[in-house]
C-alpha positions as a Markdown table, in Angstrom:
| # | Residue | x | y | z |
|---|---|---|---|---|
| 1 | Met | -50.4 | 37.9 | -25.8 |
| 2 | Ser | -50.1 | 40.4 | -28.0 |
| 3 | Leu | -48.1 | 39.8 | -31.6 |
| 4 | Ser | -45.5 | 42.1 | -30.5 |
| 5 | Glu | -45.1 | 40.5 | -27.2 |
| 6 | Lys | -45.1 | 36.7 | -28.9 |
| 7 | Ile | -42.1 | 38.7 | -31.5 |
| 8 | Ile | -39.9 | 39.9 | -28.4 |
| 9 | Lys | -40.5 | 36.4 | -26.3 |
| 10 | Arg | -39.4 | 34.3 | -29.5 |
| 11 | Ser | -36.5 | 36.8 | -30.4 |
| 12 | Leu | -35.1 | 37.0 | -26.7 |
| 13 | Glu | -35.1 | 33.1 | -26.6 |
| 14 | Tyr | -33.5 | 33.0 | -30.0 |
| 15 | Tyr | -31.3 | 35.5 | -28.5 |
| 16 | Asn | -30.3 | 33.3 | -25.6 |
| 17 | Asn | -29.8 | 30.3 | -27.9 |
| 18 | Val | -27.4 | 31.8 | -29.7 |
| 19 | Val | -25.3 | 33.3 | -26.7 |
| 20 | Glu | -25.2 | 30.0 | -25.0 |
| 21 | Lys | -23.5 | 28.6 | -28.2 |
| 22 | Pro | -19.7 | 30.4 | -28.2 |
| 23 | Leu | -19.2 | 28.7 | -32.0 |
| 24 | Leu | -22.7 | 30.0 | -33.2 |
| 25 | Thr | -21.9 | 33.1 | -32.1 |
| 26 | Ser | -18.5 | 33.7 | -33.1 |
| 27 | Ala | -19.6 | 32.3 | -36.7 |
| 28 | Ile | -22.2 | 35.1 | -36.5 |
| 29 | Val | -20.4 | 37.9 | -35.7 |
| 30 | Leu | -17.5 | 36.9 | -38.0 |
| 31 | Ile | -20.3 | 37.1 | -40.8 |
| 32 | Leu | -21.3 | 40.4 | -39.6 |
| 33 | Ile | -17.9 | 41.9 | -40.0 |
| 34 | Thr | -17.0 | 40.2 | -43.1 |
| 35 | Leu | -20.3 | 41.4 | -44.2 |
| 36 | Ile | -19.6 | 44.9 | -43.3 |
| 37 | Val | -16.0 | 45.5 | -43.6 |
| 38 | Leu | -16.4 | 44.0 | -47.7 |
| 39 | Ser | -19.1 | 46.4 | -48.1 |
| 40 | Leu | -17.2 | 49.3 | -47.1 |
| 41 | Ser | -14.4 | 48.4 | -49.3 |
| 42 | Phe | -16.3 | 47.5 | -52.5 |
| 43 | Lys | -15.2 | 50.3 | -54.3 |
| 44 | Tyr | -11.8 | 50.0 | -53.9 |
| 45 | Tyr | -12.1 | 46.9 | -55.1 |
| 46 | Leu | -13.1 | 48.6 | -58.3 |
| 47 | His | -11.3 | 51.4 | -59.1 |
| 48 | Asp | -8.4 | 51.1 | -56.1 |
| 49 | Phe | -7.2 | 47.6 | -56.5 |
| 50 | Asp | -3.5 | 48.1 | -57.2 |
| 51 | Ala | -2.9 | 50.0 | -54.1 |
| 52 | Phe | -5.3 | 48.8 | -51.9 |
| 53 | Trp | -3.7 | 45.4 | -52.2 |
| 54 | Pro | -0.4 | 45.9 | -50.5 |
| 55 | Gln | -2.1 | 47.2 | -47.8 |
| 56 | Ile | -4.3 | 43.7 | -47.4 |
| 57 | Leu | -1.2 | 42.0 | -47.0 |
| 58 | Ala | 0.9 | 44.1 | -45.1 |
| 59 | Glu | -2.8 | 43.9 | -42.5 |
| 60 | Ala | -2.7 | 39.8 | -43.5 |
| 61 | His | 1.4 | 39.2 | -42.1 |
| 62 | Gly | 0.3 | 41.4 | -38.9 |
| 63 | Met | -2.4 | 38.7 | -38.9 |
| 64 | Ile | -0.3 | 36.0 | -38.7 |
| 65 | Phe | 2.3 | 37.9 | -36.3 |
| 66 | Asp | -0.9 | 38.2 | -33.7 |
| 67 | Ile | -1.7 | 34.9 | -34.0 |
| 68 | Ala | 1.5 | 33.1 | -33.9 |
| 69 | Ile | 3.0 | 35.7 | -31.0 |
| 70 | Ile | 0.2 | 37.1 | -29.1 |
| 71 | Gly | -2.7 | 34.6 | -29.8 |
| 72 | Ile | -0.1 | 31.5 | -29.0 |
| 73 | Leu | 1.4 | 33.5 | -25.7 |
| 74 | Leu | -2.2 | 34.7 | -24.3 |
| 75 | Phe | -3.4 | 30.3 | -25.2 |
| 76 | Trp | -0.3 | 29.4 | -23.1 |
| 77 | Leu | -0.7 | 31.9 | -19.7 |
| 78 | Asn | -4.4 | 31.0 | -20.0 |
| 79 | Gln | -4.0 | 26.9 | -19.9 |
| 80 | Asn | -1.0 | 27.7 | -17.2 |
| 81 | Gly | -3.3 | 29.6 | -15.3 |
| 82 | Glu | -6.3 | 26.8 | -15.4 |
| 83 | Thr | -3.4 | 24.0 | -14.8 |
| 84 | Arg | -2.5 | 26.5 | -11.2 |
| 85 | Gln | -6.0 | 26.8 | -10.7 |
| 86 | Arg | -6.9 | 22.6 | -10.9 |
| 87 | Ile | -4.1 | 22.1 | -8.8 |
| 88 | Arg | -5.3 | 23.9 | -6.2 |
| 89 | Thr | -8.7 | 22.8 | -6.1 |
| 90 | Tyr | -7.4 | 19.4 | -5.9 |
| 91 | Lys | -5.0 | 20.4 | -2.7 |
| 92 | Asp | -8.5 | 22.4 | -1.1 |
| 93 | Glu | -10.5 | 19.2 | -1.4 |
| 94 | Ile | -8.0 | 17.3 | 0.3 |
| 95 | Asp | -7.5 | 19.7 | 3.1 |
| 96 | Asp | -12.0 | 19.8 | 3.3 |
| 97 | Phe | -11.6 | 16.0 | 3.7 |
| 98 | Arg | -8.6 | 15.8 | 6.3 |
| 99 | Leu | -10.0 | 14.2 | 9.4 |
| 100 | Trp | -13.2 | 12.7 | 7.9 |
| 101 | Glu | -13.3 | 9.1 | 8.3 |
| 102 | Ser | -15.6 | 7.5 | 6.1 |
| 103 | Asp | -14.8 | 5.7 | 2.6 |
| 104 | Glu | -16.2 | 8.7 | 0.8 |
| 105 | Ala | -13.4 | 11.0 | 2.4 |
| 106 | Ala | -11.0 | 7.9 | 1.6 |
| 107 | Phe | -11.8 | 7.7 | -2.0 |
| 108 | Arg | -12.7 | 11.5 | -3.1 |
| 109 | Thr | -9.0 | 12.1 | -1.2 |
| 110 | Val | -7.2 | 9.3 | -3.3 |
| 111 | Gly | -8.5 | 10.7 | -7.1 |
| 112 | Asn | -7.6 | 13.8 | -6.0 |
| 113 | Leu | -3.9 | 12.7 | -5.1 |
| 114 | Lys | -3.8 | 10.9 | -8.3 |
| 115 | Arg | -5.0 | 14.4 | -10.2 |
| 116 | Leu | -2.3 | 15.9 | -8.9 |
| 117 | Asn | 0.0 | 13.0 | -9.7 |
| 118 | Arg | -1.1 | 13.1 | -13.3 |
| 119 | His | -0.1 | 17.3 | -13.1 |
| 120 | Gly | 3.5 | 16.3 | -12.0 |
| 121 | Ile | 2.9 | 17.1 | -8.0 |
| 122 | Cys | 3.9 | 13.9 | -5.1 |
| 123 | Glu | 4.8 | 15.9 | -2.6 |
| 124 | Ile | 1.8 | 16.4 | -0.9 |
| 125 | Asn | 0.1 | 17.1 | 2.4 |
| 126 | Leu | -1.8 | 14.4 | 3.3 |
| 127 | Val | -1.3 | 13.8 | 7.4 |
| 128 | Asn | -4.6 | 12.7 | 9.6 |
| 129 | Cys | -5.8 | 12.0 | 5.9 |
| 130 | Tyr | -8.3 | 8.8 | 5.8 |
| 131 | Leu | -7.4 | 6.8 | 3.2 |
| 132 | Ala | -8.1 | 2.6 | 4.5 |
| 133 | Arg | -9.2 | 0.1 | 2.1 |
| 134 | Thr | -8.0 | 2.1 | -0.7 |
| 135 | Asn | -6.5 | 1.5 | -3.8 |
| 136 | Leu | -3.0 | 3.3 | -4.4 |
| 137 | Asn | -0.8 | 1.3 | -6.5 |
| 138 | Tyr | 2.2 | 3.3 | -8.2 |
| 139 | Val | 1.4 | 6.3 | -7.0 |
| 140 | Asn | 4.0 | 8.6 | -6.3 |
| 141 | Leu | 4.2 | 10.1 | -2.8 |
| 142 | Lys | 7.9 | 11.2 | -2.9 |
| 143 | Gly | 8.6 | 13.8 | -0.2 |
| 144 | Ser | 5.0 | 13.5 | 0.9 |
| 145 | Asn | 3.6 | 14.0 | 4.3 |
| 146 | Leu | 1.6 | 11.6 | 5.8 |
| 147 | Asn | 2.0 | 11.8 | 9.2 |
| 148 | Ser | -0.7 | 10.3 | 11.1 |
| 149 | Ala | -2.7 | 8.6 | 7.7 |
| 150 | Asn | -4.8 | 6.3 | 8.3 |
| 151 | Ile | -4.1 | 3.7 | 5.4 |
| 152 | Ser | -4.7 | 0.6 | 6.5 |
| 153 | Asn | -6.2 | -2.6 | 4.6 |
| 154 | Ser | -4.8 | -0.7 | 1.4 |
| 155 | Ser | -3.2 | -1.1 | -1.2 |
| 156 | Leu | 0.6 | -0.1 | -2.3 |
| 157 | Ile | 2.2 | -2.4 | -4.7 |
| 158 | Glu | 5.3 | -0.2 | -6.3 |
| 159 | Ser | 4.4 | 2.8 | -5.1 |
| 160 | Asn | 7.3 | 5.5 | -4.7 |
| 161 | Leu | 7.3 | 7.3 | -1.0 |
| 162 | Glu | 10.5 | 7.5 | -0.8 |
| 163 | Asn | 11.8 | 9.8 | 1.9 |
| 164 | Thr | 8.2 | 10.1 | 2.7 |
| 165 | Arg | 7.0 | 11.2 | 6.5 |
| 166 | Leu | 5.3 | 8.5 | 7.8 |
| 167 | Asn | 5.6 | 8.8 | 11.5 |
| 168 | Gln | 2.8 | 7.2 | 13.4 |
| 169 | Thr | 1.0 | 5.9 | 9.8 |
| 170 | Asn | -1.6 | 2.6 | 10.3 |
| 171 | Leu | -0.4 | 0.7 | 7.4 |
| 172 | Glu | -1.8 | -2.3 | 8.8 |
| 173 | Asn | -2.9 | -5.3 | 6.5 |
| 174 | Thr | -1.9 | -3.1 | 3.5 |
| 175 | Asn | 0.1 | -5.1 | 0.6 |
| 176 | Leu | 3.4 | -2.8 | 0.3 |
| 177 | Asn | 4.8 | -5.2 | -2.2 |
| 178 | Gln | 7.8 | -3.8 | -3.8 |
| 179 | Val | 7.3 | -0.2 | -2.5 |
| 180 | Asn | 10.0 | 2.0 | -2.2 |
| 181 | Leu | 10.3 | 3.6 | 1.0 |
| 182 | Arg | 14.3 | 4.6 | 0.9 |
| 183 | Gly | 14.4 | 7.2 | 3.4 |
| 184 | Ala | 11.4 | 7.1 | 4.6 |
| 185 | Tyr | 10.3 | 8.3 | 8.1 |
| 186 | Ala | 8.2 | 5.9 | 10.1 |
| 187 | Ser | 8.7 | 5.9 | 13.5 |
| 188 | Gly | 5.9 | 4.5 | 15.5 |
| 189 | Ser | 4.1 | 3.4 | 12.4 |
| 190 | Asn | 1.6 | 0.3 | 12.6 |
| 191 | Phe | 2.8 | -2.4 | 9.7 |
| 192 | Asn | 1.0 | -5.2 | 11.3 |
| 193 | Asp | 0.2 | -7.9 | 9.0 |
| 194 | Ala | 1.3 | -5.9 | 6.5 |
| 195 | Phe | 2.9 | -7.5 | 3.6 |
| 196 | Leu | 6.2 | -5.6 | 2.7 |
| 197 | Ile | 7.7 | -8.6 | 0.0 |
| 198 | Lys | 10.6 | -6.8 | -2.3 |
| 199 | Ala | 10.2 | -3.8 | -0.7 |
| 200 | Gln | 12.7 | -1.2 | -0.3 |
| 201 | Leu | 13.4 | 0.3 | 3.4 |
| 202 | Glu | 17.0 | 1.7 | 2.8 |
| 203 | Gly | 18.4 | 3.7 | 5.0 |
| 204 | Ala | 14.7 | 4.2 | 6.4 |
| 205 | Phe | 14.2 | 6.0 | 9.9 |
| 206 | Leu | 11.8 | 2.7 | 11.7 |
| 207 | Ile | 11.8 | 3.1 | 15.7 |
| 208 | Lys | 9.8 | 1.8 | 17.3 |
| 209 | Thr | 8.2 | 0.9 | 14.6 |
| 210 | Ser | 5.6 | -2.3 | 14.6 |
| 211 | Phe | 6.3 | -5.1 | 12.1 |
| 212 | Arg | 4.3 | -7.7 | 14.3 |
| 213 | Asn | 3.0 | -10.7 | 12.0 |
| 214 | Ala | 4.7 | -8.8 | 8.7 |
| 215 | Phe | 6.0 | -10.3 | 5.5 |
| 216 | Leu | 9.0 | -9.1 | 5.3 |
| 217 | Met | 10.6 | -11.8 | 2.9 |
| 218 | Glu | 13.0 | -10.4 | 0.6 |
| 219 | Ala | 13.3 | -6.6 | 2.2 |
| 220 | Asn | 16.0 | -4.6 | 1.2 |
| 221 | Leu | 16.5 | -2.8 | 4.9 |
| 222 | Gln | 20.2 | -2.1 | 4.7 |
| 223 | Asn | 21.3 | 0.6 | 6.7 |
| 224 | Ser | 18.0 | 1.5 | 8.3 |
| 225 | Tyr | 17.3 | 2.9 | 11.6 |
| 226 | Leu | 15.3 | -0.1 | 13.7 |
| 227 | Met | 15.9 | 0.9 | 17.3 |
| 228 | Gly | 12.8 | -0.4 | 20.0 |
| 229 | Ala | 11.2 | -2.1 | 15.8 |
| 230 | Asp | 8.8 | -4.7 | 16.7 |
| 231 | Phe | 9.0 | -8.2 | 14.8 |
| 232 | Glu | 7.1 | -10.3 | 17.1 |
| 233 | Asn | 6.3 | -13.6 | 14.5 |
| 234 | Ala | 7.8 | -11.4 | 11.2 |
| 235 | Ser | 8.9 | -13.4 | 8.2 |
| 236 | Leu | 12.2 | -12.0 | 7.5 |
| 237 | Tyr | 13.1 | -14.7 | 4.8 |
| 238 | Lys | 16.1 | -13.7 | 2.6 |
| 239 | Ala | 15.7 | -10.0 | 4.0 |
| 240 | Asp | 18.8 | -7.8 | 3.6 |
| 241 | Leu | 19.7 | -6.6 | 7.3 |
| 242 | Arg | 23.4 | -5.6 | 7.0 |
| 243 | Gly | 24.2 | -2.4 | 8.5 |
| 244 | Val | 21.3 | -1.6 | 10.3 |
| 245 | Lys | 21.5 | 0.7 | 13.4 |
| 246 | Gly | 20.0 | -0.6 | 16.5 |
| 247 | Leu | 18.4 | -3.6 | 15.7 |
| 248 | Thr | 19.5 | -6.8 | 18.8 |
| 249 | Ile | 18.9 | -10.2 | 19.0 |
| 250 | Asp | 16.0 | -10.2 | 21.6 |
| 251 | Gln | 14.0 | -7.7 | 18.8 |
| 252 | Leu | 14.9 | -11.0 | 16.3 |
| 253 | Ser | 14.1 | -13.4 | 19.0 |
| 254 | Lys | 10.4 | -12.8 | 18.2 |
| 255 | Ala | 11.1 | -13.4 | 14.6 |
| 256 | Lys | 9.0 | -16.2 | 12.8 |
| 257 | Thr | 12.0 | -16.6 | 10.6 |
| 258 | Leu | 15.2 | -15.4 | 9.7 |
| 259 | Tyr | 16.2 | -18.2 | 7.4 |
| 260 | Leu | 18.7 | -16.4 | 3.9 |
| 261 | Ala | 18.5 | -13.4 | 5.6 |
| 262 | Lys | 21.4 | -10.9 | 5.3 |
| 263 | Phe | 23.4 | -9.6 | 8.2 |
| 264 | Asp | 26.8 | -8.5 | 8.6 |
| 265 | Asp | 29.3 | -10.8 | 9.5 |
| 266 | Ala | 30.3 | -10.5 | 13.6 |
| 267 | Phe | 26.5 | -9.7 | 14.2 |
| 268 | Phe | 25.5 | -13.2 | 12.0 |
| 269 | Asp | 27.3 | -14.9 | 14.9 |
| 270 | Glu | 25.9 | -13.9 | 17.5 |
| 271 | Ile | 22.7 | -14.7 | 15.5 |
| 272 | Lys | 23.6 | -18.3 | 15.3 |
| 273 | Met | 24.6 | -18.3 | 19.1 |
| 274 | Asn | 21.6 | -16.9 | 20.1 |
| 275 | Ile | 18.8 | -18.2 | 18.0 |
| 276 | Pro | 19.9 | -21.0 | 15.5 |
| 277 | Glu | 16.9 | -22.2 | 15.2 |
| 278 | Leu | 15.4 | -18.9 | 13.2 |
| 279 | Val | 18.7 | -19.0 | 10.6 |
| 280 | Gly | 18.6 | -23.0 | 9.8 |
| 281 | Gly | 14.9 | -23.1 | 8.1 |
């Protein structure tokens, strides 16, 4: 390799090294432009400074305006665009993992929905998503669609699922203690062996929902719709069932306990007459 080729090669390597460092590149460009401008303006500094100085001040004010208005506006627009692009990417990744039943798919989906939460997004399409054995504690999925999702063996302690669609969703053996399910649509869902202690289910649609072996101690089920719901061996200790629709004595007769549970007066009299052993302790 000749000397000229070595010089060219080293020059290219140096150029590439500079280009790969934006801060260094900006500093070099600033220095070069400053030298050019100062050299061209040097004669004005020496011979016509009094006339030249007001023009410098006028340009300085223009620069402040550019930074304050145009610069900040462009920065805001750029940041807003990047945020929207990230949100779109997170949603696309959730779509990519939909119907993929694996631990990797579950954890990647959970990661994306938590990132969406950090951006203030809670209405997320999680239909048919696999979320088994994941940690969803304290997440906000208010108004989301989780129809036919698999969330079995997971943890959703104090999560917000208000007005969420959970029809035909699998929540078997899931920890839902103190979860907010007010107004949720969970018809035909599987809550078998689930923990719903102090859960808020007020006004929820729980038609033909299975609560077999579930723990509903101190759960609030006021004004919920329970037609055909299965409470076989479920613990309803101190649960609030006032104002519920579609609930029958036959459904409650299969429960493990109704001790200290709250009912409408007329319905409670019927319970004491037909299944007194469940309300007596």
